[in-house]
Residue frames relative to the residue before (quaternion, step in Angstrom):
aa qw qx qy qz dx dy dz
M 1.0000 0.0000 0.0000 0.0000 0.00 0.00 0.00
I 0.7518 0.3039 -0.1972 0.5509 3.58 1.00 -0.78
K 0.0738 -0.8178 0.5708 0.0036 3.52 -0.61 1.20
H 0.6987 0.4693 -0.2819 0.4606 3.65 1.10 -0.33
C 0.0105 -0.7762 0.6302 0.0175 3.57 -0.98 0.78
L 0.2220 -0.8050 0.5450 0.0752 3.61 -0.74 1.10
F 0.0986 -0.7808 0.6148 0.0509 3.61 -0.80 0.93
P 0.2501 -0.7421 0.6080 0.1307 3.60 -0.60 1.17
A 0.1128 0.8470 -0.4994 0.1429 3.64 -0.33 1.05
A 0.4569 0.7135 -0.4331 0.3074 3.51 1.14 0.64
G 0.4956 0.7060 -0.4168 0.2867 3.57 1.20 -0.27
Y 0.5591 -0.6419 0.4246 0.3083 3.61 -1.17 0.53
G 0.2956 -0.7946 0.4872 0.2095 3.67 1.08 -0.38
T 0.0449 0.8987 -0.4310 0.0680 3.42 1.17 0.95
R 0.6075 0.5769 -0.3183 0.4436 3.53 1.24 -0.75
F 0.7464 0.3490 -0.2324 0.5169 3.63 1.17 -0.17
L 0.3116 0.7241 -0.5456 0.2843 3.51 1.14 0.66
P 0.5873 -0.1339 -0.7945 -0.0765 1.61 -2.17 1.28
A 0.4160 0.7270 -0.4876 0.2462 3.62 1.20 -0.08
T 0.7284 0.4260 -0.2442 0.4778 3.71 1.08 -0.85
K 0.3574 0.7347 -0.5153 0.2588 3.63 1.17 0.22
S 0.8086 0.1515 -0.0488 0.5664 3.60 0.94 -0.91
M 0.7227 0.3772 -0.2376 0.5281 3.61 1.22 0.02
P 0.4483 -0.6808 0.4987 0.2948 3.66 -0.74 1.01
K 0.5410 -0.6174 0.4665 0.3294 3.51 -1.07 0.91
E 0.6071 0.5671 -0.3694 0.4163 3.64 1.03 -0.58
M 0.7027 0.4331 -0.2754 0.4927 3.65 1.21 -0.39
M 0.3837 0.6918 -0.4998 0.3526 3.57 1.13 0.33
P 0.3984 -0.7696 0.4551 0.2045 3.49 -0.71 1.16
I 0.1765 -0.6703 0.7041 0.1541 3.51 -1.23 0.66
V 0.7700 -0.0895 -0.0180 0.6314 3.63 -0.12 1.29
N 0.8011 -0.2876 0.2221 0.4755 3.55 -0.46 -1.11
K 0.6647 0.4542 -0.2962 0.5139 3.64 1.28 0.27
P 0.4096 -0.6953 0.5059 0.3048 3.68 -0.85 0.70
L 0.7156 -0.5138 0.3021 0.3643 3.38 -1.26 0.67
I 0.6653 0.5244 -0.2877 0.4467 3.53 0.93 -0.96
E 0.6249 0.5555 -0.3540 0.4191 3.62 1.02 -0.57
Y 0.5946 0.5422 -0.3547 0.4760 3.52 1.23 -0.66
G 0.6615 0.5251 -0.3070 0.4387 3.61 0.96 -0.89
V 0.6663 0.5142 -0.2903 0.4553 3.53 1.04 -0.90
D 0.6137 0.5264 -0.3331 0.4851 3.55 1.09 -0.82
E 0.6721 0.5038 -0.3195 0.4385 3.56 0.84 -0.81
A 0.6357 0.5116 -0.3184 0.4825 3.62 1.05 -0.79
I 0.6563 0.4899 -0.3310 0.4687 3.65 0.87 -0.91
Q 0.6241 0.5183 -0.3615 0.4595 3.74 0.93 -0.70
A 0.6943 0.4704 -0.2810 0.4665 3.60 1.08 -0.55
G 0.6032 -0.6067 0.3174 0.4090 3.54 1.36 0.22
M 0.5273 0.6278 -0.4319 0.3760 3.62 1.13 0.28
T 0.2116 -0.8187 0.5328 0.0326 3.50 -0.91 1.03
S 0.7107 0.4016 -0.2434 0.5238 3.60 1.23 -0.27
M 0.0507 -0.8093 0.5851 -0.0127 3.57 -0.41 1.25
A 0.1001 -0.8016 0.5890 -0.0225 3.48 -0.63 1.33
V 0.1116 -0.8284 0.5489 -0.0014 3.60 -0.53 1.22
V 0.2169 -0.7546 0.6099 0.1076 3.56 -0.84 1.08
T 0.0281 -0.8435 0.5356 -0.0283 3.55 -0.32 1.18
G 0.2843 -0.7385 0.5797 0.1942 3.54 -1.37 -0.11
R 0.7619 -0.3261 0.2607 0.4951 3.62 -1.18 -0.35
G 0.8181 0.2545 -0.1700 0.4868 3.55 -1.02 0.68
K 0.5742 0.6324 -0.3204 0.4096 3.61 1.27 0.20
S 0.3458 0.7864 -0.4644 0.2153 3.62 1.27 0.28
S 0.5541 0.6139 -0.3895 0.4054 3.58 1.22 -0.34
L 0.5599 0.5874 -0.3842 0.4403 3.59 1.21 -0.37
M 0.6662 0.4736 -0.2829 0.5018 3.53 1.02 -0.89
D 0.6349 0.5408 -0.3295 0.4425 3.63 0.96 -0.80
H 0.6513 0.5308 -0.3301 0.4303 3.59 0.98 -0.94
F 0.7605 0.3421 -0.2294 0.5020 3.67 0.91 -0.59
D 0.5853 0.4787 -0.3842 0.5299 3.58 1.12 0.87
K 0.5950 -0.5573 0.4473 0.3679 3.43 -1.28 0.26
N 0.1636 -0.7363 0.6433 0.1314 3.52 -1.21 0.70
Y 0.2827 -0.8373 0.4463 0.1411 3.52 0.13 1.37
E 0.6268 0.5190 -0.3634 0.4535 3.60 1.04 -0.74
L 0.6722 0.4998 -0.3249 0.4391 3.56 0.80 -1.00
E 0.6737 0.4984 -0.3271 0.4366 3.61 0.79 -0.93
H 0.6229 0.5464 -0.3456 0.4406 3.56 1.02 -0.70
Q 0.6695 0.5414 -0.2835 0.4222 3.56 1.01 -1.04
I 0.7988 0.3127 -0.1564 0.4895 3.49 0.90 -0.89
Q 0.3817 0.7392 -0.4852 0.2694 3.62 1.28 0.01
D 0.8517 0.0725 -0.1590 0.4941 3.51 -1.11 1.04
T 0.5443 0.5480 -0.4588 0.4392 3.64 1.00 0.71
N 0.6637 -0.5164 0.3592 0.4047 3.61 -1.27 0.20
K 0.6076 0.5507 -0.3585 0.4462 3.63 1.32 -0.08
E 0.5014 0.6931 -0.4065 0.3209 3.61 1.18 -0.46
P 0.6433 0.5141 -0.3536 0.4436 3.72 0.91 -0.68
L 0.5324 0.6226 -0.4314 0.3779 3.72 1.15 -0.34
L 0.6865 0.4890 -0.2737 0.4633 3.56 1.23 -0.41
D 0.4372 0.7422 -0.4391 0.2551 3.59 1.28 -0.12
D 0.6610 0.5132 -0.3405 0.4287 3.62 0.94 -0.76
I 0.7122 0.4448 -0.2819 0.4642 3.57 0.83 -0.94
R 0.5622 0.5647 -0.3830 0.4673 3.62 1.13 -0.57
S 0.6724 0.5391 -0.2801 0.4229 3.54 0.91 -0.93
L 0.6360 0.5197 -0.2836 0.4950 3.48 1.15 -0.95
I 0.6404 0.5368 -0.3281 0.4405 3.60 0.95 -0.90
D 0.7438 0.4366 -0.2258 0.4530 3.51 0.88 -1.05
S 0.6704 0.5288 -0.2957 0.4283 3.61 1.18 -0.45
A 0.8075 0.1163 -0.1104 0.5677 3.60 1.18 -0.09
H 0.3251 -0.7033 0.5567 0.2995 3.59 -1.27 -0.04
Y 0.3291 -0.7867 0.5153 0.0847 3.46 -1.14 0.88
T 0.0004 0.7734 -0.6339 0.0019 3.60 -0.85 0.93
F 0.1682 -0.8100 0.5601 0.0443 3.52 -1.25 0.77
I 0.0250 -0.7709 0.6364 0.0079 3.56 -0.98 0.70
R 0.3681 -0.7488 0.5136 0.2003 3.51 -1.16 0.65
Q 0.2871 -0.6966 0.6308 0.1852 3.62 -1.00 0.89
R 0.3272 -0.7988 0.4817 0.1509 3.51 -0.45 1.30
E 0.7816 0.1351 -0.0767 0.6041 3.62 1.12 -0.59
M 0.4672 -0.6896 0.5046 0.2269 3.48 -1.20 0.85
K 0.1573 0.8369 -0.5074 0.1316 3.62 0.17 1.21
G 0.7503 -0.3895 0.2261 0.4840 3.56 1.14 0.53
L 0.6715 -0.4925 0.3624 0.4186 3.58 -1.32 0.36
G 0.6232 0.5623 -0.3482 0.4175 3.61 0.90 -0.81
H 0.6672 0.4811 -0.2885 0.4901 3.56 0.97 -0.96
A 0.6395 0.5333 -0.3370 0.4394 3.60 0.94 -0.81
I 0.6232 0.5273 -0.3069 0.4893 3.56 1.07 -0.78
L 0.6672 0.5035 -0.2947 0.4631 3.53 0.89 -0.96
T 0.6018 0.5508 -0.3539 0.4573 3.64 1.13 -0.77
G 0.6910 0.5004 -0.2736 0.4442 3.58 1.00 -0.64
K 0.3849 0.7573 -0.4627 0.2535 3.61 1.32 0.00
E 0.6596 0.5276 -0.3139 0.4336 3.65 0.95 -0.80
L 0.6858 0.4695 -0.2851 0.4774 3.57 1.18 -0.57
V 0.6852 0.4681 -0.2628 0.4923 3.58 1.19 -0.60
G 0.2646 -0.7820 0.5328 0.1861 3.57 0.85 -0.83
D 0.6691 -0.4678 0.3622 0.4497 3.61 -1.14 -0.49
N 0.4710 0.6569 -0.4542 0.3745 3.50 0.60 1.20
P 0.5458 -0.5644 0.4816 0.3894 3.53 -1.17 0.43
F 0.0141 -0.8300 0.5564 -0.0374 3.61 -0.92 0.72
A 0.3978 -0.6731 0.5577 0.2786 3.51 -1.26 0.40
V 0.1722 -0.7324 0.6413 0.1507 3.54 -1.35 0.31
V 0.1165 -0.7801 0.6143 0.0230 3.60 -0.95 0.97
L 0.1526 -0.7080 0.6787 0.1215 3.61 -0.91 0.82
A 0.4030 -0.7787 0.4264 0.2223 3.50 -0.31 1.36
D 0.6685 0.5157 -0.3154 0.4332 3.64 1.06 -0.74
D 0.5851 0.4217 -0.4045 0.5623 3.61 1.23 0.26
L 0.0738 -0.8135 0.5767 0.0105 3.59 -0.20 1.24
C 0.1146 -0.8070 0.5791 -0.0134 3.59 -0.64 1.23
I 0.1026 -0.7998 0.5912 -0.0175 3.55 -0.79 1.12
N 0.2452 0.6892 -0.6613 0.1660 3.57 -0.99 1.05
E 0.3371 -0.7996 0.4684 0.1661 3.42 -0.41 1.25
S 0.6817 0.4922 -0.2935 0.4548 3.55 1.02 -0.51
Q 0.7753 -0.1509 0.1140 0.6026 3.60 0.95 -0.81
G 0.4790 -0.7251 0.4440 0.2184 3.51 -0.76 1.28
V 0.6110 -0.5734 0.3622 0.4083 3.58 -1.07 0.53
L 0.6489 0.5103 -0.3352 0.4541 3.70 0.99 -0.68
E 0.6298 0.5149 -0.3427 0.4699 3.56 1.06 -0.66
Q 0.6054 0.5188 -0.3542 0.4887 3.69 1.10 -0.73
M 0.6974 0.4873 -0.2736 0.4487 3.66 0.90 -0.90
A 0.6010 0.5681 -0.3329 0.4530 3.56 1.11 -0.71
A 0.6588 0.5186 -0.2870 0.4634 3.44 1.06 -0.87
L 0.6330 0.5025 -0.3080 0.5020 3.55 1.12 -0.74
F 0.6281 0.5449 -0.3483 0.4328 3.60 0.95 -0.65
R 0.6225 0.5437 -0.3393 0.4491 3.54 1.04 -0.74
Q 0.6487 0.4848 -0.2940 0.5077 3.59 1.25 -0.64
F 0.8312 0.3072 -0.1266 0.4458 3.67 0.52 -1.14
R 0.2127 -0.8197 0.5145 0.1344 3.66 1.18 -0.46
C 0.6236 0.4721 -0.3714 0.5002 3.60 0.97 0.89
S 0.6722 -0.4775 0.3623 0.4346 3.57 -1.27 0.17
I 0.0975 -0.7744 0.6251 0.0027 3.50 -1.09 0.92
V 0.1101 -0.7593 0.6388 0.0572 3.53 -1.07 0.91
A 0.4352 -0.6627 0.5543 0.2532 3.56 -1.26 0.78
V 0.0100 -0.8073 0.5899 0.0116 3.62 -0.87 0.79
E 0.0236 -0.7626 0.6395 0.0947 3.66 -1.20 0.23
E 0.5501 -0.5768 0.4857 0.3589 3.57 -1.31 0.41
V 0.0518 -0.7593 0.6487 -0.0003 3.53 -1.04 0.87
P 0.5959 -0.5686 0.4077 0.3942 3.58 -1.18 0.40
E 0.6102 -0.6082 0.3559 0.3620 3.52 -0.94 0.73
S 0.5885 0.5513 -0.3399 0.4839 3.60 1.29 -0.52
E 0.7072 0.4314 -0.2873 0.4809 3.69 1.06 -0.25
T 0.4671 0.7280 -0.4358 0.2487 3.66 1.04 -0.24
H 0.6275 0.5711 -0.3409 0.4047 3.51 1.13 -0.56
K 0.6091 0.5525 -0.3505 0.4482 3.53 1.29 -0.05
Y 0.7640 0.4030 -0.1620 0.4771 3.58 1.17 -0.42
G 0.4838 -0.5190 0.5713 0.4125 3.47 -1.36 -0.24
V 0.1397 -0.8131 0.5648 0.0202 3.57 -0.69 1.03
I 0.2114 -0.8020 0.5539 0.0730 3.59 -1.01 0.95
A 0.0136 -0.7317 0.6729 0.1075 3.53 -1.34 0.23
G 0.1872 0.7873 -0.5759 0.1159 3.56 -1.23 0.36
E 0.6783 -0.4740 0.3990 0.3949 3.44 -1.49 -0.40
H 0.3895 -0.7201 0.5290 0.2233 3.66 -0.66 0.99
L 0.2107 -0.7390 0.6293 0.1162 3.60 -0.75 1.16
S 0.7793 -0.0222 0.0687 0.6224 3.68 1.05 -0.76
D 0.7340 -0.3730 0.2951 0.4849 3.59 -1.21 -0.14
D 0.8192 0.2600 -0.1119 0.4988 3.64 0.99 -0.82
L 0.6911 0.4349 -0.2751 0.5075 3.55 1.28 0.12
I 0.0266 -0.7916 0.6098 -0.0287 3.54 -0.89 0.98
R 0.3005 -0.6949 0.6173 0.2141 3.55 -1.05 0.80
I 0.3524 -0.7901 0.4592 0.2017 3.54 -0.50 1.11
T 0.0399 -0.7758 0.6276 0.0515 3.56 -0.94 0.79
D 0.7957 0.1117 -0.1380 0.5790 3.68 1.14 -0.07
M 0.0291 -0.7829 0.6202 -0.0399 3.50 -1.14 0.64
V 0.0051 0.8045 -0.5927 0.0392 3.64 -0.70 0.95
E 0.3041 -0.7425 0.5666 0.1876 3.56 -0.94 0.87
K 0.8674 -0.1197 0.0315 0.4819 3.45 -0.82 1.19
P 0.0186 -0.8538 0.5199 -0.0192 3.59 0.68 1.11
E 0.5855 -0.5652 0.4429 0.3764 3.57 -1.16 0.48
Q 0.6097 -0.5603 0.3853 0.4074 3.57 -1.06 0.57
G 0.8201 0.2241 -0.2434 0.4669 3.41 -0.99 1.12
S 0.6937 0.4792 -0.2878 0.4542 3.57 1.19 -0.10
A 0.4061 0.7325 -0.4702 0.2782 3.62 1.19 0.02
P 0.4658 -0.6879 0.4780 0.2853 3.67 -0.91 0.86
S 0.7823 -0.0253 0.0069 0.6223 3.73 1.17 -0.18
N 0.4461 -0.6455 0.5017 0.3641 3.58 -1.27 -0.26
L 0.4306 0.6641 -0.4690 0.3920 3.61 1.13 0.60
A 0.0929 -0.8208 0.5624 -0.0367 3.51 -0.40 1.41
I 0.4784 -0.6770 0.5040 0.2423 3.40 -1.15 0.85
I 0.1049 -0.7918 0.5939 0.0967 3.65 -0.78 0.80
G 0.7303 -0.5260 0.2644 0.3465 3.55 -1.26 0.21
R 0.5815 0.5022 -0.4628 0.4422 3.60 0.64 1.09
Y 0.0228 0.7773 -0.6227 0.0869 3.52 -0.87 1.11
I 0.0670 -0.7033 0.6927 0.1453 3.38 -1.42 0.27
L 0.0698 -0.8253 0.5590 -0.0398 3.63 -0.43 1.22
T 0.3775 -0.6969 0.5693 0.2187 3.39 -1.30 0.80
P 0.6462 -0.6165 0.2688 0.3606 3.67 -0.86 0.82
D 0.5490 0.6127 -0.4065 0.3975 3.61 1.23 -0.32
I 0.4836 0.6465 -0.4618 0.3673 3.65 1.19 -0.20
F 0.6078 0.5734 -0.3880 0.3890 3.60 0.99 -0.57
D 0.6052 0.5575 -0.3181 0.4708 3.61 1.04 -0.78
I 0.6760 0.5032 -0.2567 0.4732 3.47 0.99 -1.06
L 0.6380 0.5469 -0.3037 0.4490 3.59 0.99 -0.87
E 0.6417 0.5456 -0.3115 0.4400 3.54 1.09 -0.97
E 0.7538 0.3868 -0.2002 0.4921 3.57 1.13 -0.65
T 0.5211 0.6487 -0.3858 0.3984 3.50 1.39 0.07
E 0.3882 -0.7136 0.5512 0.1906 3.59 -0.81 1.17
P 0.5861 -0.5232 0.4680 0.4046 3.64 -1.24 0.40
G 0.1670 -0.7935 0.5827 0.0548 3.50 -1.07 0.94
K 0.8482 0.0456 0.0119 0.5276 3.59 -0.80 -1.01
G 0.8444 0.1073 -0.0988 0.5155 3.52 -0.80 1.04
G 0.5655 -0.6298 0.3711 0.3818 3.59 1.24 0.26
E 0.5595 0.6107 -0.3597 0.4296 3.53 1.32 0.30
I 0.5005 -0.6035 0.5218 0.3362 3.61 -1.26 0.36
Q 0.1641 -0.8419 0.5106 0.0596 3.57 -0.22 1.23
I 0.4208 -0.6947 0.5108 0.2818 3.61 -0.93 0.75
T 0.5861 0.5866 -0.3739 0.4154 3.51 1.15 -0.30
D 0.5849 0.5512 -0.3371 0.4903 3.56 1.25 -0.64
A 0.6980 0.4821 -0.2819 0.4482 3.49 0.83 -0.95
L 0.6355 0.5296 -0.3154 0.4650 3.55 1.06 -0.82
L 0.6276 0.5185 -0.3564 0.4586 3.63 0.94 -0.78
K 0.6306 0.4938 -0.3629 0.4762 3.61 0.87 -0.78
Q 0.6533 0.5166 -0.3328 0.4423 3.60 0.86 -0.83
A 0.6757 0.5054 -0.2975 0.4467 3.54 0.99 -0.83
Q 0.6586 0.5252 -0.3079 0.4424 3.55 1.10 -0.71
S 0.7228 0.4056 -0.2213 0.5138 3.57 1.19 -0.68
G 0.8067 0.1402 -0.0573 0.5712 3.63 1.16 -0.33
C 0.6065 -0.5193 0.4206 0.4308 3.61 -0.51 -1.18
V 0.0432 0.7342 -0.6775 0.0113 3.50 -1.13 0.84
I 0.2442 -0.7953 0.5471 0.0922 3.54 -0.92 1.07
A 0.2028 -0.7183 0.6455 0.1623 3.62 -1.04 0.72
Y 0.1085 -0.8068 0.5800 0.0306 3.53 -1.08 0.92
K 0.2916 -0.7324 0.5903 0.1734 3.53 -0.73 1.02
F 0.2455 -0.8349 0.4776 0.1207 3.51 0.01 1.41
K 0.4038 -0.6520 0.5762 0.2828 3.57 -1.43 0.25
G 0.5904 0.5434 -0.4413 0.4017 3.53 -0.80 1.12
K 0.5260 -0.6015 0.5034 0.3287 3.44 -1.38 -0.08
R 0.1031 -0.7990 0.5906 0.0466 3.60 -1.04 0.76
F 0.0805 -0.7897 0.6064 0.0471 3.50 -0.93 0.91
D 0.3854 -0.7161 0.5504 0.1889 3.47 -1.01 1.03
C 0.0495 -0.8493 0.5254 0.0158 3.61 0.23 1.20
G 0.4808 0.6053 -0.4648 0.4318 3.60 1.25 0.46
S 0.6854 0.3829 -0.2875 0.5486 3.59 1.28 -0.03
V 0.6046 -0.5807 0.3937 0.3771 3.54 -1.07 0.59
E 0.6759 0.5018 -0.2991 0.4493 3.54 0.87 -0.98
G 0.6806 0.4610 -0.3244 0.4680 3.59 0.90 -0.81
Y 0.5855 0.5701 -0.3682 0.4435 3.66 1.11 -0.65
I 0.6698 0.4862 -0.2991 0.4749 3.56 0.88 -0.94
D 0.6548 0.5137 -0.3275 0.4474 3.55 0.86 -0.88
A 0.6420 0.5135 -0.3156 0.4739 3.61 1.02 -0.78
T 0.6795 0.5131 -0.3030 0.4281 3.44 0.85 -0.79
N 0.6297 0.5073 -0.3038 0.5037 3.54 1.05 -0.78
Y 0.6648 0.5247 -0.2948 0.4425 3.57 0.86 -0.92
C 0.7042 0.4664 -0.2533 0.4716 3.54 0.80 -1.12
Y 0.6085 0.5444 -0.3592 0.4520 3.62 1.05 -0.65
E 0.7164 0.4640 -0.2485 0.4580 3.58 0.86 -0.91
H 0.8151 0.3301 -0.0928 0.4669 3.52 0.83 -1.25
V 0.7411 0.3625 -0.1915 0.5317 3.61 1.19 -0.40
Y 0.7562 0.4141 -0.2252 0.4539 3.58 0.55 -1.14
L 0.7227 0.4382 -0.2669 0.4630 3.57 0.76 -0.99
K 0.5838 0.5376 -0.3571 0.4925 3.55 1.26 -0.59
G 0.6541 0.5033 -0.3191 0.4659 3.64 0.80 -0.87
S 0.6417 0.5285 -0.3353 0.4432 3.62 0.97 -0.81
K 0.6554 0.5322 -0.2938 0.4482 3.54 0.99 -0.87
V 0.6113 0.5550 -0.3117 0.4703 3.53 1.24 -0.78
S 0.6600 0.5083 -0.2852 0.4740 3.48 1.06 -1.07
I 0.6482 0.5162 -0.3437 0.4418 3.67 0.92 -0.83
N 0.6587 0.5195 -0.3188 0.4411 3.51 1.02 -0.98
K 0.6166 0.5231 -0.3435 0.4776 3.67 1.06 -0.81
S 0.6737 0.4925 -0.3222 0.4469 3.61 0.77 -0.83
S 0.6352 0.5103 -0.3301 0.4766 3.62 0.99 -0.75
T 0.6597 0.4960 -0.3429 0.4486 3.55 0.90 -0.77
K 0.6444 0.4997 -0.3529 0.4589 3.65 0.91 -0.69
K 0.6409 0.5080 -0.3697 0.4410 3.67 0.91 -0.63
L 0.6214 0.5316 -0.3431 0.4620 3.52 1.08 -0.78
């Protein structure tokens, strides 16, 4: 049912300066794959085939990454390095990619609104690439897409965080429908210390119904003078229904140096090395 996935990718990534002075933070590698590639892979596994990327100045490498590099392909054709392109070739062939530029940095809500022309009047997912989510059996977006088929409303992924960390996130409260599902009644963007309605923080995975665009167009700038998606979602929850989902899997905040290092170490051990062993086994089988 959900075919579109929106990637807000216009931010400056200032926490990783000077690395992000000339390189988009979404292109920072976790082992040998850029962050955004992990997000696209997750979306494709969930059955989504239309990737819409909201970019900004100096982000042309995002477009280049999801396109063919004929010179590179010619140089490594029929060599032992050619299989290193298998994953990205598969992603390029499995979806189509559209790009639009966010001219001003006015918050996540404004970035999502900028993607309206690419998404149209369709339900869609949103992935923040610097929240890296890993679940080997079923990706977070796939879990949420299954819930959307049941509830047909906007869904946000949440996880429990220490109370000392709640001021960094959008935080929700609501009525528990089950152990991992909450019908949202309150939502606050980066609450002051000690004033958060719960310790359930929104992370960078959303499924949104298209009426969110009309709400965003009427949403005034909030915290930090930006148009906040949390403000729009609260209005949507008050007039209808928004579900929070405590997802299954591991999440790494790759917008922070500590989280980025943790993600790199984890993916090297549990993703990269595992994939290398599979490749070795395949090669051994062919030789036999």
